[in-house]
C-alpha positions in Angstrom: 0.4 0.0 -0.3 0.9 3.2 -1.1 2.5 5.8 1.6 -0.5 8.0 0.7 -2.8 5.5 1.8 -0.6 4.7 5.3 -0.6 7.8 6.9 -4.4 8.7 5.9 -5.2 5.6 8.3 -2.5 7.4 10.3 -4.9 9.5 10.9 -7.8 7.6 10.2 -6.4 5.9 13.4 -6.4 8.7 16.3 -10.0 9.5 16.6 -10.0 5.8 16.2 -8.6 4.6 18.6 -10.1 7.6 21.1 -13.5 5.9 20.8 -12.9 2.6 21.0 -14.7 0.3 23.3 -11.8 -1.4 26.0 -13.3 -5.4 25.8 -16.1 -6.9 24.6 -18.0 -4.5 21.8 -20.7 -3.2 22.7 -22.4 -4.2 19.8 -20.5 -8.1 18.8 -23.4 -8.9 16.2 -21.4 -8.6 12.7 -18.6 -10.1 14.8 -20.2 -12.8 16.0 -21.7 -13.6 12.6 -18.2 -14.0 11.1 -17.3 -16.4 14.0 -20.4 -19.3 13.0 -20.0 -18.6 9.5 -16.3 -18.8 9.0 -17.0 -22.5 11.4 -13.6 -20.9 13.3 -13.2 -23.9 16.2 -11.1 -23.9 19.5 -7.6 -25.2 18.6 -7.6 -23.2 15.4 -5.2 -21.1 13.7 -6.2 -17.3 12.7 -5.7 -14.6 11.0 -7.7 -11.4 11.3 -6.5 -9.2 8.4 -7.4 -4.8 8.6 -8.5 -6.3 12.7 -7.5 -2.5 13.0 -8.9 -1.9 17.4 -9.8 -5.5 17.1 -12.3 -6.4 15.7 -13.1 -8.8 15.2 -10.4 -10.8 16.1 -11.1 -10.5 20.0 -14.6 -12.0 19.9 -12.8 -14.5 17.8 -9.9 -15.3 20.7 -12.7 -15.0 24.0 -14.6 -18.1 21.7 -11.4 -19.6 21.8 -11.4 -20.6 25.6 -7.0 -20.0 25.3 -6.9 -22.9 22.3 -5.5 -21.8 19.4 -3.6 -19.1 17.8 -5.2 -15.3 16.8 -2.8 -13.5 15.2 -4.2 -9.5 14.6 -2.9 -8.3 10.8 -3.7 -4.0 9.9 -0.8 -1.1 8.4 -1.1 0.9 11.3 0.7 0.2 14.9 -1.4 2.7 16.3 -4.7 0.6 15.9 -2.8 -2.9 17.0 -1.7 -1.0 20.5 -5.7 -0.2 21.0 -6.1 -4.0 20.2 -3.8 -5.0 22.7 -5.0 -2.8 25.7 -8.6 -5.4 24.9 -6.4 -8.2 24.1 -4.9 -7.8 27.5 -7.6 -6.5 29.9 -9.8 -9.6 28.6 -6.8 -11.6 29.9 -6.9 -13.2 25.9 -2.8 -14.7 25.3 -3.7 -16.8 22.5 -3.6 -13.4 20.8 -0.6 -11.4 18.9 0.1 -8.1 16.6 1.6 -7.5 13.8 1.8 -4.9 11.4 1.0 -5.9 7.6 -0.4 -4.5 4.2 -2.6 -7.4 3.7 -0.8 -6.9 -0.1 1.8 -8.4 1.2 1.8 -10.2 4.3 4.5 -11.6 6.0 3.9 -14.9 6.9 5.3 -19.0 5.2 2.5 -20.0 2.4 0.0 -22.3 3.9 -0.2 -20.8 7.6 -3.5 -20.7 9.0 -6.8 -22.4 9.3 -9.0 -19.5 9.1 -8.5 -15.6 7.4 -11.0 -13.2 8.9 -11.5 -9.8 7.3 -14.0 -7.1 9.1 -14.6 -4.0 6.5 -11.2 -4.0 4.9 -11.1 -5.7 1.9 -13.2 -1.9 0.2 -10.7 0.0 -0.1 -7.5 -2.3 -1.5 -6.4 -0.6 -5.6 -6.8 -4.2 -6.2 -8.9 -6.2 -4.2 -8.0 -9.4 -6.1 -3.9 -9.5 -5.3 -5.4 -9.2 -2.0 -7.1 -12.4 -2.2 -4.7 -14.6 -3.5 -2.2 -13.5 -1.0 -5.3 -14.4 1.6 -5.3 -18.0 0.2 -1.4 -17.7 0.1 -0.7 -18.0 3.3 -3.9 -20.5 4.1 -3.8 -23.8 4.9 -5.2 -26.5 2.5 -8.8 -26.8 3.4 -9.3 -23.5 5.2 -11.0 -21.1 4.3 -10.6 -17.0 4.3 -14.2 -15.0 5.5 -15.0 -11.4 4.1 -17.7 -8.9 5.2 -17.9 -5.6 3.5 -20.6 -2.6 4.3 -24.2 -2.9 2.6 -25.4 -0.1 -0.3 -25.3 3.4 1.2 -29.3 3.8 1.3 -29.3 0.9 3.2 -27.0 1.6 6.0 -28.9 4.6 8.7 -25.7 4.2 10.9 -23.0 6.2 7.7 -26.2 8.6 6.0 -28.0 9.1 9.2 -25.2 11.5 10.8 -24.0 12.0 7.7 -26.8 14.2 6.3 -27.4 15.8 9.0 -23.8 16.4 9.5 -24.3 18.0 6.3 -27.3 19.9 6.4 -26.7 21.7 9.5 -23.1 23.3 7.8 -24.3 24.2 5.0 -22.7 22.3 2.6 -22.3 18.9 -0.1 -23.2 15.2 1.3 -21.3 14.0 -1.4 -20.5 11.0 -3.3 -20.2 8.1 -1.4 -18.5 6.7 0.8 -15.3 4.2 -0.8 -16.5 1.9 2.0 -19.4 0.6 -0.1 -17.3 0.2 -2.9 -18.3 -3.7 -2.8 -22.1 -3.6 -2.1 -23.9 -5.2 -5.4 -24.5 -8.0 -5.1 -22.6 -11.2 -6.4 -19.5 -8.4 -6.6 -17.5 -9.8 -3.5 -17.7 -13.5 -4.4 -16.4 -12.8 -8.3 -13.3 -11.0 -6.8 -13.3 -14.5 -4.0 -13.2 -16.6 -7.4 -10.9 -14.7 -9.5 -8.6 -15.4 -7.0 -8.7 -18.9 -7.3 -10.2 -19.9 -4.2 -13.2 -22.5 -3.9 -17.1 -23.1 -3.3 -17.4 -19.2 -2.8 -20.0 -18.4 -1.9 -21.8 -14.6 -1.1 -24.9 -14.0 2.1 -26.1 -10.5 3.0 -25.5 -9.9 6.8 -28.6 -7.8 8.6 -29.3 -6.9 12.2 -31.1 -3.9 13.6 -28.6 -2.1 16.6 -30.3 -1.4 19.8 -29.2 1.6 20.8 -29.8 2.6 24.8 -28.0 6.1 25.3 -28.4 8.0 21.5 -26.2 10.8 23.5 -23.6 9.0 24.1 -23.4 7.8 20.6 -23.9 10.4 18.4 -21.3 11.3 20.1 -19.0 8.5 19.4 -19.9 9.4 16.1 -19.0 12.4 15.7 -15.9 12.6 17.6 -15.0 9.5 15.1 -16.0 10.7 11.9 -16.2 13.8 11.6 -13.0 15.1 13.0 -12.6 17.8 10.4 -15.7 19.0 10.6 -15.5 19.3 14.3 -12.0 20.1 15.2 -12.2 23.7 15.1 -15.9 24.1 16.5 -16.7 25.5 19.8 -18.6 23.4 22.3 -21.9 25.9 21.9 -21.8 24.8 18.3 -20.4 21.0 18.8 -24.2 20.5 21.0 -26.3 22.2 18.7 -24.8 19.9 15.9 -25.1 17.1 18.1 -28.5 18.2 19.4 -29.7 17.9 15.2 -27.9 14.2 14.6 -30.5 13.4 17.4 -33.3 14.4 15.5 -32.3 13.0 12.8 -32.4 9.5 14.4 -36.2 9.8 15.0 -37.5 8.1 12.4 -35.2 5.0 14.6 -36.3 5.7 17.8 -38.8 3.0 19.5 -39.9 4.4 23.0 -36.5 6.7 23.6 -34.3 3.2 21.9 -32.1 3.3 18.7 -33.3 0.9 16.5 -30.4 1.2 13.9 -31.0 -1.5 10.5 -27.0 -2.8 9.9 -26.5 -4.2 6.2 -23.5 -5.5 5.4 -22.3 -9.4 2.7 -20.6 -11.8 3.3 -18.2 -13.6 1.4 -16.7 -17.2 2.5 -14.3 -19.0 -0.1 -12.2 -22.6 0.3 -8.5 -23.5 -0.2 -9.1 -26.9 -1.9 -5.1 -27.5 -2.7 
């Protein structure tokens, strides 16, 4: 990956680490889905790519009850620092950490039983090469499981706040973010097939995240995803912005609780030789 891309994720990492949870994620749903769909078992050796602050790696290690190996790989050491802290808090001694570009992994061939990647494969320029590199380090019979975001318009966690912030600031919403670049049905499947993986499957993952503390949810989102827009705001202006975003969430508010739809796509493939 280019130096500019590394710099980008280093900067993004500052906001993510500042707002990251400790221990198991409050909303662990996608993590549990990838564990179930990938068939991860205790005793296996797992590589989690683009692990960021530790999702789904922390949940994977926690599910294995101390039996196995889970390696977190991410482009930046800053993200991995938070993942380490989470692992230490949960006493997950089977976890280890390495800074690595998913397009050029520092591992020998045939090392892993399974490789997971939650919301990472959307960003590299050559996505087939990334999937092919994952296949290289899989053991024969091993499998990969990638989660990517579904359509922007079907993911309120992104468009609700983004539109509310743009309206508040009097700016344009802008183009659909790159995180949704693999949202079309079949796109992820084609990437995995072109990379040489077999028995490839792609399916939808949908659920509603229950959010009891709306104020905290919106504050974390603003501090993580709208750093540039809010960095020069006064406290009073930030309070007004937060109120505008909370108001935008009213259609999803049921008796004081947000029911937030989430939509992703899962791709699974196997290395059969």
